[in-house]
FIVEX-241079 format. One record per residue (C-alpha): residue number from 0; z negated, x negated, y negated. Coordinates in steps of 0.1 Angstrom, whole numbers. Layout:
<drennus>
DRENNU  nr     z     x     y
DRENNU NUM     Z     X     Y
...
</drennus>
This chain:
<drennus>
DRENNU  nr     z     x     y
DRENNU   0  -208   221    75
DRENNU   1  -235   252    72
DRENNU   2  -267   253    55
DRENNU   3  -291   250    83
DRENNU   4  -332   253    85
DRENNU   5  -331   218    84
DRENNU   6  -317   216    57
DRENNU   7  -336   241    38
DRENNU   8  -367   223    49
DRENNU   9  -352   189    29
DRENNU  10  -343   210    -1
DRENNU  11  -379   225    -1
DRENNU  12  -404   191     9
DRENNU  13  -390   177   -30
DRENNU  14  -408   207   -46
DRENNU  15  -435   217   -21
DRENNU  16  -457   209     7
DRENNU  17  -444   231    37
DRENNU  18  -456   230    77
DRENNU  19  -428   232    99
DRENNU  20  -429   250   131
DRENNU  21  -424   226   162
DRENNU  22  -408   258   179
DRENNU  23  -379   263   154
DRENNU  24  -346   252   161
DRENNU  25  -346   233   127
DRENNU  26  -307   227   133
DRENNU  27  -297   262   138
DRENNU  28  -271   275   114
DRENNU  29  -283   303    88
DRENNU  30  -257   326    67
DRENNU  31  -283   336    40
DRENNU  32  -316   347    36
DRENNU  33  -338   384    29
DRENNU  34  -373   394    20
DRENNU  35  -383   411    59
DRENNU  36  -392   450    57
DRENNU  37  -397   458    86
DRENNU  38  -361   461    98
DRENNU  39  -341   451   128
DRENNU  40  -339   412   132
DRENNU  41  -308   392   130
DRENNU  42  -308   358   143
DRENNU  43  -283   344   116
DRENNU  44  -306   354    86
DRENNU  45  -337   338    73
DRENNU  46  -365   356    66
DRENNU  47  -390   355    37
DRENNU  48  -421   371    58
DRENNU  49  -451   377    34
DRENNU  50  -488   374    49
DRENNU  51  -496   413    56
DRENNU  52  -461   413    76
DRENNU  53  -468   382    95
DRENNU  54  -484   402   126
DRENNU  55  -457   425   131
DRENNU  56  -430   398   126
DRENNU  57  -441   378   154
DRENNU  58  -444   411   176
DRENNU  59  -406   417   167
DRENNU  60  -398   382   183
DRENNU  61  -388   369   148
DRENNU  62  -374   333   154
DRENNU  63  -363   322   118
DRENNU  64  -391   329    86
DRENNU  65  -403   313    59
DRENNU  66  -439   324    55
DRENNU  67  -458   327    22
DRENNU  68  -492   311    28
DRENNU  69  -515   312     1
DRENNU  70  -545   280    -3
DRENNU  71  -574   306     3
DRENNU  72  -558   322    38
DRENNU  73  -555   319    76
DRENNU  74  -528   301    92
DRENNU  75  -496   320    99
DRENNU  76  -509   337   133
DRENNU  77  -484   315   151
DRENNU  78  -451   327   134
DRENNU  79  -422   301   141
DRENNU  80  -407   291   107
DRENNU  81  -419   273    77
DRENNU  82  -450   278    56
DRENNU  83  -450   271    23
DRENNU  84  -486   254    16
DRENNU  85  -487   257   -24
DRENNU  86  -491   286   -41
DRENNU  87  -460   308   -47
DRENNU  88  -453   341   -57
DRENNU  89  -426   361   -34
DRENNU  90  -398   362   -65
DRENNU  91  -406   330   -73
DRENNU  92  -396   317   -36
DRENNU  93  -366   340   -37
DRENNU  94  -356   323   -70
DRENNU  95  -364   287   -50
DRENNU  96  -339   296   -18
DRENNU  97  -310   309   -39
DRENNU  98  -314   276   -58
DRENNU  99  -313   258   -29
DRENNU 100  -284   277   -13
DRENNU 101  -265   271   -44
DRENNU 102  -273   237   -45
DRENNU 103  -262   232   -11
DRENNU 104  -227   248   -17
DRENNU 105  -219   226   -45
DRENNU 106  -234   195   -26
DRENNU 107  -210   205     2
DRENNU 108  -179   211   -19
DRENNU 109  -187   176   -39
DRENNU 110  -190   158    -8
DRENNU 111  -158   172     8
DRENNU 112  -140   162   -23
DRENNU 113  -153   124   -13
DRENNU 114  -141   128    19
DRENNU 115  -104   140    10
DRENNU 116  -100   115   -16
DRENNU 117  -112    86    10
DRENNU 118  -134    75   -15
DRENNU 119  -158    44    -9
DRENNU 120  -182    45    19
DRENNU 121  -212    35    -7
DRENNU 122  -202    67   -31
DRENNU 123  -207    89     2
DRENNU 124  -241    77    12
DRENNU 125  -254    71   -23
DRENNU 126  -246   107   -26
DRENNU 127  -264   115     1
DRENNU 128  -296   100    -8
DRENNU 129  -293   116   -46
DRENNU 130  -293   148   -27
DRENNU 131  -313   149    -1
DRENNU 132  -335   114    -9
DRENNU 133  -327   102    26
DRENNU 134  -311    64    29
DRENNU 135  -284    54    52
DRENNU 136  -262    24    61
DRENNU 137  -229    20    82
DRENNU 138  -228    -8   104
DRENNU 139  -200   -21   123
DRENNU 140  -196   -33   164
DRENNU 141  -210   -64   151
DRENNU 142  -239   -56   137
DRENNU 143  -226   -65   103
DRENNU 144  -228   -40    72
DRENNU 145  -205   -21    58
DRENNU 146  -222     1    31
DRENNU 147  -256    13    25
DRENNU 148  -272    36     0
DRENNU 149  -290    23   -28
DRENNU 150  -324    25   -17
DRENNU 151  -321    11    18
DRENNU 152  -325   -21    11
DRENNU 153  -360   -11    -4
DRENNU 154  -370     4    28
DRENNU 155  -351   -15    54
DRENNU 156  -352   -52    65
DRENNU 157  -316   -49    82
DRENNU 158  -301   -58    48
DRENNU 159  -315   -89    36
DRENNU 160  -307  -110     2
DRENNU 161  -273  -120    12
DRENNU 162  -267   -83    21
DRENNU 163  -261   -86    56
DRENNU 164  -282   -87    88
DRENNU 165  -303  -116    94
DRENNU 166  -299  -133   125
DRENNU 167  -334  -125   135
DRENNU 168  -329   -85   134
DRENNU 169  -293   -90   151
DRENNU 170  -312  -105   178
DRENNU 171  -341   -79   182
DRENNU 172  -315   -52   181
DRENNU 173  -294   -69   206
DRENNU 174  -326   -71   230
DRENNU 175  -334   -31   223
DRENNU 176  -315   -15   250
DRENNU 177  -320    18   236
DRENNU 178  -298     4   209
DRENNU 179  -270   -11   231
DRENNU 180  -266    18   252
DRENNU 181  -266    46   225
DRENNU 182  -225    36   220
DRENNU 183  -222    61   250
DRENNU 184  -230    91   227
DRENNU 185  -200   109   214
DRENNU 186  -226   133   192
DRENNU 187  -252   129   165
DRENNU 188  -284   116   185
DRENNU 189  -319   106   174
DRENNU 190  -326    66   181
DRENNU 191  -361    53   177
DRENNU 192  -371    17   168
DRENNU 193  -399    10   194
DRENNU 194  -411   -20   176
DRENNU 195  -408    -5   139
DRENNU 196  -414    30   154
DRENNU 197  -388    42   131
DRENNU 198  -367    72   135
DRENNU 199  -331    71   128
DRENNU 200  -305    99   131
DRENNU 201  -271    84   142
DRENNU 202  -236    91   147
DRENNU 203  -212    69   167
DRENNU 204  -178    61   151
DRENNU 205  -150    57   174
DRENNU 206  -112    50   169
DRENNU 207   -88    63   196
DRENNU 208  -121    63   221
DRENNU 209  -134    27   210
DRENNU 210  -167    25   197
DRENNU 211  -161     7   162
DRENNU 212  -196    11   138
DRENNU 213  -224    34   138
DRENNU 214  -238    57   107
DRENNU 215  -275    57   106
DRENNU 216  -297    79    83
DRENNU 217  -337    83    80
DRENNU 218  -361    91    58
DRENNU 219  -378    65    35
DRENNU 220  -410    66    56
DRENNU 221  -388    62    91
DRENNU 222  -404    96   106
DRENNU 223  -385   127   120
DRENNU 224  -374   149    96
DRENNU 225  -358   184    99
DRENNU 226  -321   183    93
DRENNU 227  -314   152   105
DRENNU 228  -288   160   133
DRENNU 229  -264   184   111
DRENNU 230  -264   158    84
DRENNU 231  -256   129   109
DRENNU 232  -232   146   126
DRENNU 233  -214   161    94
DRENNU 234  -213   128    80
DRENNU 235  -204   109   110
DRENNU 236  -176   132   121
DRENNU 237  -161   125    83
DRENNU 238  -166    90    82
DRENNU 239  -150    84   114
DRENNU 240  -117   104   104
DRENNU 241  -117    83    71
DRENNU 242  -119    53    97
DRENNU 243   -89    61   110
DRENNU 244   -71    66    79
DRENNU 245   -81    33    70
DRENNU 246   -70    18   103
DRENNU 247   -37    32   101
DRENNU 248   -34    22    64
DRENNU 249   -43   -12    73
DRENNU 250   -18   -12   102
DRENNU 251     5     0    79
DRENNU 252    -1   -25    54
DRENNU 253    -1   -55    79
DRENNU 254    30   -42    96
DRENNU 255    44   -41    59
DRENNU 256    31   -74    53
DRENNU 257    50   -87    81
DRENNU 258    83   -71    71
DRENNU 259    81   -85    40
DRENNU 260    70  -122    52
DRENNU 261   101  -120    75
DRENNU 262   123  -112    49
DRENNU 263   109  -142    26
DRENNU 264   115  -167    56
DRENNU 265   148  -156    60
DRENNU 266   156  -159    23
DRENNU 267   142  -195    23
DRENNU 268   169  -202    56
DRENNU 269   139  -207    82
DRENNU 270   153  -195   118
DRENNU 271   139  -168   134
DRENNU 272   147  -154   169
DRENNU 273   164  -119   168
DRENNU 274   136  -103   190
DRENNU 275   115  -111   159
DRENNU 276   136   -98   136
DRENNU 277   142   -66   155
DRENNU 278   109   -59   159
DRENNU 279    97   -69   121
DRENNU 280   127   -51   105
DRENNU 281   119   -18   130
DRENNU 282    93    -8   107
DRENNU 283   113     5    83
DRENNU 284   143    17   100
DRENNU 285   159   -11    94
DRENNU 286   183   -32   124
DRENNU 287   196   -67   125
DRENNU 288   228   -61   121
DRENNU 289   230   -31    97
DRENNU 290   250   -35    62
DRENNU 291   231   -56    39
DRENNU 292   238   -70     1
DRENNU 293   219   -96   -21
DRENNU 294   211   -90   -59
DRENNU 295   197  -112   -81
DRENNU 296   181  -105  -112
DRENNU 297   170  -123  -144
DRENNU 298   157  -107  -176
DRENNU 299   166  -123  -208
DRENNU 300   140  -110  -229
DRENNU 301   108  -100  -210
DRENNU 302    85   -76  -224
DRENNU 303    50   -94  -227
DRENNU 304    33   -59  -225
DRENNU 305    56   -49  -191
DRENNU 306    45   -65  -157
DRENNU 307    71   -77  -133
DRENNU 308    59   -57  -112
DRENNU 309    72   -27  -132
DRENNU 310   106   -44  -132
DRENNU 311   101   -48   -95
DRENNU 312    94   -10   -89
DRENNU 313   123     2  -109
DRENNU 314   147   -20   -90
DRENNU 315   131    -3   -62
DRENNU 316   137    33   -78
DRENNU 317   171    23   -83
DRENNU 318   182    11   -47
DRENNU 319   157    30   -30
DRENNU 320   165    17     4
DRENNU 321   158   -19    -3
DRENNU 322   135   -51    -5
DRENNU 323   125   -64   -37
DRENNU 324   112  -101   -36
DRENNU 325   101  -124   -64
DRENNU 326   115  -155   -65
DRENNU 327   102  -179   -88
DRENNU 328   115  -162  -124
DRENNU 329   142  -142  -109
DRENNU 330   136  -111   -89
DRENNU 331   158  -108   -57
DRENNU 332   165   -75   -46
DRENNU 333   185   -69    -7
DRENNU 334   199   -39    -3
DRENNU 335   202   -18    30
DRENNU 336   238    -2    31
DRENNU 337   237    11    64
DRENNU 338   202    33    58
DRENNU 339   210    46    23
DRENNU 340   219    79    12
DRENNU 341   232    69   -21
DRENNU 342   266    64   -28
DRENNU 343   278    31   -37
DRENNU 344   297    38   -70
DRENNU 345   268    59   -82
DRENNU 346   241    28   -77
DRENNU 347   265     6   -97
DRENNU 348   268    30  -123
DRENNU 349   232    34  -127
DRENNU 350   226    -7  -124
DRENNU 351   250   -10  -156
DRENNU 352   228    15  -175
DRENNU 353   196    -6  -160
DRENNU 354   207   -41  -169
DRENNU 355   219   -31  -203
DRENNU 356   187   -10  -211
DRENNU 357   164   -41  -199
DRENNU 358   188   -67  -212
DRENNU 359   190   -82  -171
DRENNU 360   219   -97  -159
DRENNU 361   225   -97  -122
DRENNU 362   243  -120   -99
DRENNU 363   256   -99   -67
DRENNU 364   265  -112   -31
DRENNU 365   295  -102   -10
DRENNU 366   285   -73    20
DRENNU 367   272   -87    51
DRENNU 368   260   -75    88
DRENNU 369   238  -100   101
DRENNU 370   203  -105    82
DRENNU 371   196  -137    98
DRENNU 372   224  -151    73
DRENNU 373   206  -137    48
DRENNU 374   197  -173    28
DRENNU 375   235  -180    26
DRENNU 376   242  -147     6
DRENNU 377   210  -153   -12
DRENNU 378   229  -182   -24
DRENNU 379   260  -165   -32
DRENNU 380   239  -139   -56
DRENNU 381   224  -170   -69
DRENNU 382   258  -190   -77
DRENNU 383   271  -158   -89
DRENNU 384   242  -153  -113
DRENNU 385   239  -190  -127
DRENNU 386   277  -193  -130
DRENNU 387   278  -160  -150
DRENNU 388   254  -172  -174
DRENNU 389   273  -201  -182
DRENNU 390   301  -184  -189
DRENNU 391   310  -164  -222
DRENNU 392   314  -135  -202
DRENNU 393   298  -104  -219
DRENNU 394   294   -88  -186
DRENNU 395   259   -78  -172
DRENNU 396   265   -82  -137
DRENNU 397   285  -110  -118
DRENNU 398   297  -104   -82
DRENNU 399   301  -132   -64
DRENNU 400   341  -127   -58
DRENNU 401   350  -128   -93
DRENNU 402   332  -166   -95
DRENNU 403   346  -181   -61
DRENNU 404   371  -206   -87
DRENNU 405   341  -213  -109
DRENNU 406   317  -220   -77
DRENNU 407   346  -242   -64
DRENNU 408   349  -262   -96
DRENNU 409   312  -265   -98
DRENNU 410   308  -277   -67
DRENNU 411   339  -303   -68
DRENNU 412   325  -320   -95
DRENNU 413   288  -317   -90
DRENNU 414   292  -357   -79
DRENNU 415   328  -367   -90
DRENNU 416   339  -365  -125
DRENNU 417   367  -337  -129
DRENNU 418   394  -363  -136
DRENNU 419   387  -382  -107
DRENNU 420   402  -352   -86
DRENNU 421   432  -346  -107
DRENNU 422   468  -344   -90
DRENNU 423   485  -377  -106
DRENNU 424   513  -358  -116
DRENNU 425   495  -336  -140
DRENNU 426   474  -368  -154
DRENNU 427   509  -381  -159
DRENNU 428   518  -345  -178
DRENNU 429   487  -351  -197
DRENNU 430   493  -382  -209
DRENNU 431   527  -373  -222
DRENNU 432   519  -348  -240
DRENNU 433   491  -358  -262
DRENNU 434   516  -388  -270
DRENNU 435   550  -366  -274
DRENNU 436   532  -337  -288
DRENNU 437   549  -311  -256
DRENNU 438   535  -284  -239
DRENNU 439   546  -299  -200
DRENNU 440   511  -289  -187
DRENNU 441   509  -254  -203
DRENNU 442   545  -248  -192
DRENNU 443   535  -255  -153
DRENNU 444   503  -235  -156
DRENNU 445   525  -204  -167
DRENNU 446   549  -212  -140
DRENNU 447   528  -210  -113
DRENNU 448   508  -181  -130
DRENNU 449   544  -162  -129
DRENNU 450   549  -172   -93
DRENNU 451   578  -197  -103
DRENNU 452   600  -170  -116
DRENNU 453   615  -189  -146
DRENNU 454   623  -155  -167
DRENNU 455   587  -144  -166
DRENNU 456   573  -178  -177
DRENNU 457   595  -178  -204
DRENNU 458   585  -145  -214
DRENNU 459   547  -156  -212
DRENNU 460   554  -185  -233
DRENNU 461   574  -166  -259
DRENNU 462   603  -191  -257
DRENNU 463   638  -192  -244
DRENNU 464   647  -194  -206
DRENNU 465   669  -223  -210
DRENNU 466   637  -244  -227
DRENNU 467   616  -237  -196
DRENNU 468   643  -247  -171
DRENNU 469   646  -281  -193
DRENNU 470   610  -285  -194
DRENNU 471   609  -282  -158
DRENNU 472   637  -308  -154
DRENNU 473   615  -331  -177
DRENNU 474   584  -325  -152
DRENNU 475   603  -334  -123
DRENNU 476   618  -366  -138
DRENNU 477   582  -382  -147
DRENNU 478   562  -367  -118
DRENNU 479   584  -363   -86
DRENNU 480   564  -330   -78
DRENNU 481   579  -314   -47
DRENNU 482   575  -275   -51
DRENNU 483   587  -270   -17
DRENNU 484   551  -287    -6
DRENNU 485   522  -259    -4
DRENNU 486   498  -287    -2
DRENNU 487   507  -302   -35
DRENNU 488   511  -269   -50
DRENNU 489   478  -263   -40
DRENNU 490   465  -298   -52
DRENNU 491   481  -292   -89
DRENNU 492   465  -253   -90
DRENNU 493   429  -268   -82
DRENNU 494   439  -296  -109
DRENNU 495   448  -268  -135
DRENNU 496   412  -252  -125
DRENNU 497   393  -280  -135
DRENNU 498   411  -286  -166
DRENNU 499   384  -278  -195
DRENNU 500   407  -253  -215
DRENNU 501   404  -235  -184
</drennus>
């Protein structure tokens, strides 16, 4: 925005009594000012013309000037410009204009910084009032306030006690054809409210060509004032850009909200159509059939000074291409291996350090390729973590694949006691060992672990091969176990896995 004659008038009238010529283009830009000494006129300069030179200046068809007018002197004789009515010396006026230009440039830098940093609308409108003494408001297309400057409520009934427009005001405005049809304007315009006899300079805020809001600026008396169109246009254009930015931000927030919501719903096992999954995952560049893996974290000694969000952000930094959700007292991470640019081993190396540094344990699911099955693999990570915490393992992470047998054991004994599931032959051997102080159950276990190799079993038990053969004969005599029946071998293996010492 350039400084205009109208802006200069706004600054001047804060200190002096001025008269503006109705012939001057108040919103035309000027690059500077100069005391006129008879030289050829430049249209981009504002000239200070002393009373003795006014007639000569007019004869040269001067279009922009500030004329000095003392109380005891006559008028400017038709000179097109601004007349300062108060007594003021030439050099004093020069200093005033210098200060005005300096203040304007500082204000412009400050206001543009507010636009660039996407400050609150109220902060921008308050800055206009502080600098120019003008009040302003921003209303949406439904005539609800968005923001207004500090003093707007004092001088305008548009903002009521509840900081909203009253129904009466809304009705009056909707009955005003000039107000309703003004949405066609694409540039700053002047709006006159006939019933209140007040003027406002306005700018319509449009997003993708659609009318969304209106910025209005006026002086406290509601009369016309210099520089109104320039300010309304400049502020309005920048607010319109902010509207586009905020609209994009809101859209992005809404899209991300949809993404996280469907991930939560899939985590809970709620059914979703493939089309809905694809649509809501696409905002992250994810697809339904990408490769995924679930991690569930539990922090053993959470630092009271560190928020849960801190841990979530650290996990996001660790995996990059992931979705981190809070589940009860734990944190769940769904990692997309198809889009990550990190190597799997590098991530797990960093994960080990993270777990130790933060006193955290993690359950890890298998990798899978259908996100609609997320709930199943979430349960894998959950069971792996639960079983790992119950074990005496010194590990920090528990892949589900290493917890399959403990999982079978926990599921098999959820409603029935372990003894109800024992192979009868093993139960017989347990009773015999207890009565005779033998180690037949231990021998069977090592025999199966050594893949039914007698020599390897003897080495594992630190006994002679003949001793193992004698024990196995005793086992067959007591139980009648058929080692050739794979189903019986499986049952025996499960039974040995259920034994407490295992």
